[in-house]
C-alpha positions in Angstrom: 123.5 52.5 93.2 119.8 53.1 92.8 120.2 56.6 94.1 123.0 57.4 91.6 120.8 56.0 88.8 117.9 58.2 89.9 120.1 61.3 90.0 121.5 60.6 86.5 118.0 60.1 85.1 116.8 63.4 86.5 119.8 65.2 85.1 119.3 63.6 81.7 115.7 64.6 81.8 116.5 68.2 82.7 119.1 68.4 80.0 116.8 66.9 77.4 113.7 69.0 78.3 114.8 72.2 76.4 115.5 70.2 73.3 112.2 68.4 73.5 110.5 71.8 73.4 112.9 73.5 70.9 111.5 75.5 68.1 111.3 73.5 64.9 111.7 74.8 61.3 108.0 73.8 60.7 106.8 75.9 63.7 109.0 78.8 62.6 107.6 78.7 59.1 104.0 78.6 60.5 104.8 81.8 62.4 106.3 83.5 59.3 103.9 82.4 56.6 100.1 82.3 56.2 97.1 84.2 57.3 97.4 86.5 60.2 95.1 84.5 62.5 96.9 81.2 61.7 100.3 82.9 62.3 99.2 84.3 65.6 97.8 80.9 66.7 101.2 79.3 65.8 103.0 82.1 67.6 101.0 81.7 70.8 101.5 78.0 70.8 105.2 78.3 70.4 105.4 81.1 73.0 103.9 78.8 75.6 107.1 76.7 75.4 109.3 79.6 76.4 112.0 78.6 73.9 114.9 81.1 73.7 115.2 80.4 70.0 111.8 81.8 69.5 113.0 85.2 70.8 115.6 85.3 68.0 113.0 84.6 65.4 110.5 87.2 66.8 113.2 89.9 66.8 114.2 89.0 63.3 110.6 89.2 62.2 110.2 92.7 63.8 113.5 93.8 62.1 112.3 92.5 58.7 115.2 90.1 58.6 113.2 87.0 57.6 112.7 85.6 54.1 110.5 82.7 53.0 110.6 80.3 50.0 109.3 76.8 49.3 107.7 76.5 52.7 110.9 77.4 54.6 111.9 80.5 56.5 115.4 81.9 56.7 116.8 84.3 59.3 119.6 86.7 58.4 121.5 87.8 61.4 125.1 89.2 61.9 126.0 88.4 58.3 124.9 84.8 58.5 121.7 83.1 57.1 120.2 80.3 59.1 117.2 78.1 58.5 114.7 79.4 61.0 114.2 77.1 63.9 117.6 75.5 63.6 121.3 76.3 63.8 122.0 75.2 60.2 123.5 77.8 57.9 121.9 77.9 54.5 122.0 79.9 51.3 118.8 81.9 50.6 117.4 81.1 47.1 117.2 84.0 44.7 113.4 83.8 44.6 113.0 84.2 48.4 110.5 86.8 49.5 110.5 89.1 52.5 108.0 88.4 55.2 105.4 91.2 55.5 103.9 91.9 58.9 100.8 94.0 59.3 100.2 96.1 62.4 98.2 93.4 64.1 100.9 90.9 63.5 103.6 93.3 64.7 101.6 93.9 67.9 101.3 90.1 68.5 105.1 89.7 67.8 105.9 92.4 70.3 103.6 91.0 72.9 105.0 87.5 72.5 108.5 88.8 72.7 107.6 90.6 75.9 106.0 87.5 77.5 109.2 85.5 76.7 111.2 88.0 78.8 108.9 87.3 81.7 110.8 84.0 82.3 114.2 85.6 82.0 116.6 84.7 84.9 117.4 88.5 85.3 114.8 90.2 87.5 115.6 93.6 85.9 114.6 92.1 82.5 111.5 90.6 83.9 110.5 93.9 85.6 111.0 95.9 82.3 109.1 93.3 80.3 106.2 93.4 82.8 106.1 97.2 82.6 106.0 97.1 78.8 103.3 94.4 78.7 101.1 96.4 81.1 100.9 99.1 78.4 99.6 96.6 75.8 96.2 95.0 75.2 96.5 91.4 76.2 94.7 88.5 74.6 93.5 85.2 76.1 96.0 83.4 73.8 98.8 84.8 75.8 97.4 83.3 79.0 99.5 80.1 79.0 102.8 82.0 78.9 101.7 84.4 81.6 100.6 81.5 83.8 104.0 79.9 83.3 105.6 83.2 84.3 103.4 83.3 87.5 104.5 79.8 88.4 108.2 80.6 87.9 108.3 84.1 89.5 110.1 84.4 92.8 109.8 88.1 93.3 106.7 88.8 95.4 105.9 92.2 93.8 106.3 90.9 90.3 104.3 87.9 91.0 101.4 90.1 92.3 101.6 92.1 89.1 101.5 89.0 87.0 98.5 87.7 88.8 96.7 90.9 88.2 97.7 90.8 84.5 96.3 87.2 84.4 93.1 88.5 86.0 92.7 91.2 83.4 92.7 88.5 80.7 90.3 86.1 82.5 87.8 88.9 83.4 86.5 88.5 79.8 86.8 84.7 79.6 83.9 82.5 78.5 83.9 80.6 81.8 81.7 82.4 84.4 83.8 81.0 87.3 87.0 82.4 85.8 85.4 85.8 85.3 84.1 85.8 88.9 87.6 84.9 90.3 89.2 87.5 88.0 86.9 90.2 89.3 87.7 89.3 92.9 91.4 89.3 92.1 91.3 92.7 90.4 89.7 94.3 93.5 93.2 94.3 95.0 94.6 96.5 92.2 95.1 100.2 92.3 95.9 100.9 88.7 94.1 103.3 86.4 94.1 100.7 83.6 92.3 98.2 85.8 89.7 100.9 86.6 89.1 101.4 82.8 88.9 97.7 82.2 86.3 97.2 85.0 84.2 100.1 83.6 84.3 98.5 80.2 83.1 95.2 81.6 80.3 96.9 83.5 78.9 98.4 80.3 75.3 97.1 79.7 76.2 94.7 76.8 79.6 93.5 78.2 78.6 91.5 81.3 75.2 90.0 81.8 75.7 87.7 84.8 74.3 89.4 87.9 76.8 87.8 90.3 79.8 88.7 88.1 78.5 92.3 87.7 78.2 92.6 91.5 81.8 91.4 91.9 82.9 93.8 89.1 81.1 96.7 90.9 82.7 95.9 94.2 86.1 95.6 92.5 85.6 99.0 90.8 84.7 100.6 94.1 87.8 99.2 95.7 90.1 100.3 92.9 88.6 103.8 92.8 89.1 104.1 96.6 92.8 103.3 96.2 93.2 105.7 93.3 91.4 108.4 95.3 93.9 107.9 98.1 96.7 108.3 95.6 95.3 111.6 94.4 94.8 112.9 97.9 98.4 112.0 98.8 99.6 113.5 95.6 97.9 116.8 96.4 99.4 116.6 99.9 102.9 115.9 98.5 102.8 118.7 95.9 101.6 121.1 98.6 104.4 120.2 100.9 106.8 120.3 98.0 105.6 123.8 97.0 105.8 124.8 100.7 109.5 123.7 100.9 110.3 125.8 97.8 108.6 128.8 99.3 110.4 128.2 102.6 113.8 128.2 100.8 112.8 131.3 98.9 111.5 133.1 102.0 114.2 132.1 104.5 116.7 134.7 103.2 114.0 137.3 103.0 113.0 136.5 106.7 116.5 137.8 107.6 116.8 140.8 105.2 113.3 142.0 105.7 112.1 140.3 108.9 115.2 141.0 111.0 116.8 144.0 109.2 113.6 145.7 107.9 115.0 146.0 104.3 112.3 145.6 101.6 114.6 143.9 99.1 112.9 143.7 95.7 116.1 142.2 94.3 115.7 139.1 96.4 114.4 137.0 93.5 117.4 138.0 91.4 119.7 136.7 94.1 117.9 133.4 93.8 118.5 133.7 90.0 122.2 134.2 90.6 122.3 131.0 92.7 120.6 129.1 89.9 123.0 130.4 87.3 126.0 129.6 89.6 124.6 126.0 89.6 124.5 126.1 85.8 128.1 127.3 85.5 129.3 124.6 87.9 127.4 122.0 85.9 129.1 123.0 82.7 132.6 123.1 84.3 132.0 119.5 85.5 130.7 118.4 82.1 133.8 119.8 80.4 136.6 119.1 82.8 135.3 116.3 85.1 132.8 114.3 83.1 133.4 111.2 85.1 132.3 113.0 88.3 129.3 114.7 86.8 126.9 113.2 89.2 128.7 115.1 92.0 128.4 118.5 90.5 125.5 119.4 92.7 127.5 119.0 95.8 130.0 121.6 94.5 127.2 123.8 93.2 125.6 124.3 96.6 128.5 126.2 98.3 129.1 128.1 95.0 125.5 129.2 94.8 125.6 130.4 98.4 129.0 132.3 97.9 128.1 133.9 94.6 124.7 135.3 95.9 126.3 136.3 99.3 129.1 138.2 97.5 126.5 140.1 95.4 124.5 140.7 98.5 127.5 142.1 100.3 128.3 144.4 97.4 124.7 145.7 97.3 124.6 146.3 101.1 127.9 148.1 101.1 127.2 150.3 98.0 123.5 151.1 98.2 121.4 149.6 101.0 123.4 150.8 103.9 122.6 154.4 103.1 118.8 153.7 103.0 118.2 152.0 106.4 115.0 153.4 108.0 113.7 154.6 104.6 111.6 151.7 103.3 110.1 153.4 100.3 113.4 154.4 98.9 114.9 151.0 99.7 112.0 149.4 97.7 112.6 151.6 94.7 116.4 151.2 94.8 116.3 147.4 95.1 113.7 147.2 92.3 116.1 149.1 90.1 118.9 146.8 91.2 116.8 143.8 90.2 116.4 145.2 86.7 120.2 145.7 86.4 120.9 142.1 87.6 118.4 140.6 85.1 119.9 142.6 82.2 123.4 141.6 83.3 122.4 137.9 83.2 120.8 138.4 79.8 124.0 139.9 78.5 126.1 137.1 79.9 124.0 134.0 79.3 121.4 135.2 76.8 117.6 135.8 77.2 116.7 132.1 76.7 116.4 129.6 79.5 119.4 127.4 80.1 119.3 123.7 80.8 120.3 122.4 84.2 120.4 118.6 84.3 119.6 116.5 87.3 122.3 114.1 88.4 121.4 110.5 88.0 120.8 110.0 91.7 118.0 112.7 91.5 116.4 111.2 88.4 113.3 109.0 88.7 111.1 108.6 91.8 109.5 106.4 94.3 106.2 104.8 93.0 103.8 104.8 96.0 100.6 104.1 94.0 100.0 103.6 90.3 98.9 107.2 90.1 101.4 108.6 92.6 105.2 108.8 92.1 107.4 110.9 94.4 110.2 112.4 92.3 113.7 112.1 93.9 114.5 115.8 93.1 111.4 117.0 95.0 112.2 114.7 98.0 115.8 116.0 97.9 114.4 119.6 98.1 112.3 118.7 101.1 115.4 117.4 102.9 117.5 120.3 101.7 115.0 122.8 103.0 115.0 121.1 106.4 118.8 121.2 106.6 119.0 124.9 105.6 116.3 125.8 108.1 118.1 123.9 110.9 121.4 125.6 109.9 119.8 129.1 109.9 118.1 128.5 113.2 121.3 127.3 114.8 123.2 130.2 113.3 120.7 132.8 114.7 120.2 131.2 118.1 123.6 129.7 118.9 126.4 131.6 117.3 128.2 134.9 118.0 127.0 136.3 114.7 123.5 135.4 115.5 123.7 137.0 118.8 125.0 140.2 117.2 122.3 140.1 114.6 119.6 139.8 117.2 121.2 142.5 119.4 121.4 145.0 116.5 117.9 144.2 115.4 116.4 144.8 118.9 118.5 147.8 119.9 121.0 149.2 117.5 122.3 152.0 119.8 122.8 149.7 122.8 124.6 147.1 120.7 126.9 149.9 119.4 127.6 151.0 122.9 128.6 147.5 123.8 131.3 147.5 121.1 129.4 145.7 118.3 130.4 146.9 114.9 126.8 147.4 113.7 127.8 148.2 110.1 129.7 145.0 109.8 126.9 143.0 111.3 124.5 144.6 108.8 126.7 143.4 105.9 127.1 139.9 107.4 123.3 139.6 107.9 122.4 140.8 104.5 125.0 138.6 102.9 123.6 135.6 104.8 120.1 136.4 103.6 121.4 136.7 100.0 123.4 133.5 100.3 120.3 131.6 101.4 118.4 133.0 98.4 121.3 131.6 96.3 120.7 128.2 97.9 117.0 128.5 97.0 118.0 129.2 93.4 120.2 126.1 93.4 117.3 124.0 94.5 114.9 125.6 92.0 117.3 124.7 89.2 116.6 121.0 89.8 112.8 121.3 89.3 112.3 124.1 86.8 113.7 126.3 84.1 116.6 128.6 84.8 116.3 132.0 83.1 116.6 135.7 83.8 113.0 135.9 85.1 113.4 133.0 87.6 113.1 135.1 90.7 110.1 137.1 89.6 107.9 134.1 90.1 108.7 133.8 93.8 109.4 137.4 95.1 105.7 138.2 95.9 105.1 134.7 97.4 108.2 135.1 99.6 107.0 138.5 101.0 103.6 136.9 101.7 105.2 134.1 103.6 107.3 136.4 105.8 104.4 138.8 106.5 101.9 136.0 107.2 104.3 134.1 109.5 105.3 137.2 111.5 108.2 139.6 110.8 111.4 138.3 112.3 110.0 134.9 113.2 111.6 131.8 111.6 109.0 129.5 113.0 106.3 131.6 111.5 108.1 131.5 108.2 108.0 127.7 108.3 104.3 127.4 109.1 103.4 130.1 106.6 105.4 128.5 103.8 104.0 125.0 104.3 100.5 126.3 104.9 100.4 128.5 101.8 101.8 125.6 99.7 99.1 123.2 100.9 96.3 125.7 100.7 97.3 126.7 97.2 97.4 123.1 95.9 94.2 122.1 97.6 92.4 125.2 96.1 93.9 124.5 92.6 92.0 121.2 92.6 88.7 123.0 93.0 89.1 126.4 91.4 92.1 126.2 89.1 95.5 127.9 89.4 94.5 131.5 88.8 91.4 131.5 91.1 93.4 129.6 93.7 96.1 132.4 93.7 93.4 135.1 94.0 91.7 133.2 96.9 95.1 132.9 98.7 95.7 136.6 98.3 92.3 137.5 99.7 92.9 135.2 102.6 96.2 136.8 103.5 94.7 140.3 103.2 91.9 139.4 105.6 94.3 137.6 108.0 96.6 140.6 108.1 93.6 142.9 108.8 92.7 140.8 111.8 96.2 140.1 113.0 98.7 142.6 111.6 101.6 141.0 113.5 101.3 137.8 111.6 101.0 134.3 113.0 103.8 134.7 115.5 104.2 138.2 117.1 107.8 139.2 118.0 108.3 139.0 121.7 110.1 141.6 123.8 110.6 145.2 122.8 112.6 147.2 120.3 114.1 150.5 121.3 113.7 151.8 117.8 110.1 150.7 117.3 
């Protein structure tokens, strides 16, 4: 019996607690009427109770839906007028006045509304509220609510962020012990805003206590170290990302130029065709299959390959097959073809860039540090480049077509004597290289603009990758692409984009002078060399 009585007492207390802390009409009026300082003080006092009714009042104040008269505040919401701080409907007197909020008061209202969301039962709401609050300047008056959120938070990551937020407030508190503890707590942060806060506190007139200044200096050093690591890893990731794009762009050229010896200046335009094929598939999905729009990219990949491969087959059959062994004429002919292809795209789609939208599963990124986020579309291109590379390597090394391509490349006459249709193999090989260029265009459509000049930005870099890696060597293409991407991004941090490009060109010229065969020399012999 005693146990039952105890349980009933606890349940009654839990039920009555929210009502004991409920927002009253007097508190609501104090928030809505008076001097700004007094209103903010009343707001912070009410916010510490975490009453859901307060959130309704704050949103109404922000929406200019509150009127006051005779020491009472009225909230108009959904066609009804209620006495603020209660559920009682009331008629607004004719002489009621609108509540006017200056910028300072609006900032306080927004901050208080954000802190109320910190105790929401929905973790998504709490995460969004914390992200919004981190952008605002917090005051010590908000500390009780933040401490309440820290005590109630169950998510470890959100709890750590809340504790850092509490430390950013306490670092300027009057109590020396609190400032010291806050400085030590902020040392675990890796956010740029914390770095700026610590630098402000280390100003000559901001903090005078020697021990606290020493703790602030140590915290600043720790934060700067984490931010520096974020910057280093960011440069590394952007370099690898650029290298993966160069790899996709150069893989097709490694076949058409490296294996077949064709200087194809229209290779960039084949990438452009793949990008526009992706654009067309996107529009078809948007018009006819809007519910499956997020899957358009899976259909665009084979379409980009096929469209570029078909154009490549037509080019090889009509023009390039008559120019084998004549590199200068091949260069001029393919350059003319590139101009024709660009003008054809301008006639079909217009001269302006077209928009290719990322599917939802490629939007956003992974936050590694506060100053380093890895975009999903870039990560997807890394994986895609690895898959395409593995596919090309298997095709060249393990399939019948790959055997024929290698045979014709090494000794065309002997391959013909063995019954290989060398003309057909040339068409297949060139189409394969063109199709891979189309895949590169499909990938590029997810990270940049799609326009008639898309391929012009990558054709020179693609040739540099193939020549640097070694003609006909897929492994060399991989090392050269990733190496050039990393070197280019590291140099950009020191010399800028233009000087970095010049330095890379100078490096390649010197390297080719010392090692004309590239990083990996072709093994064996060619009867036609």
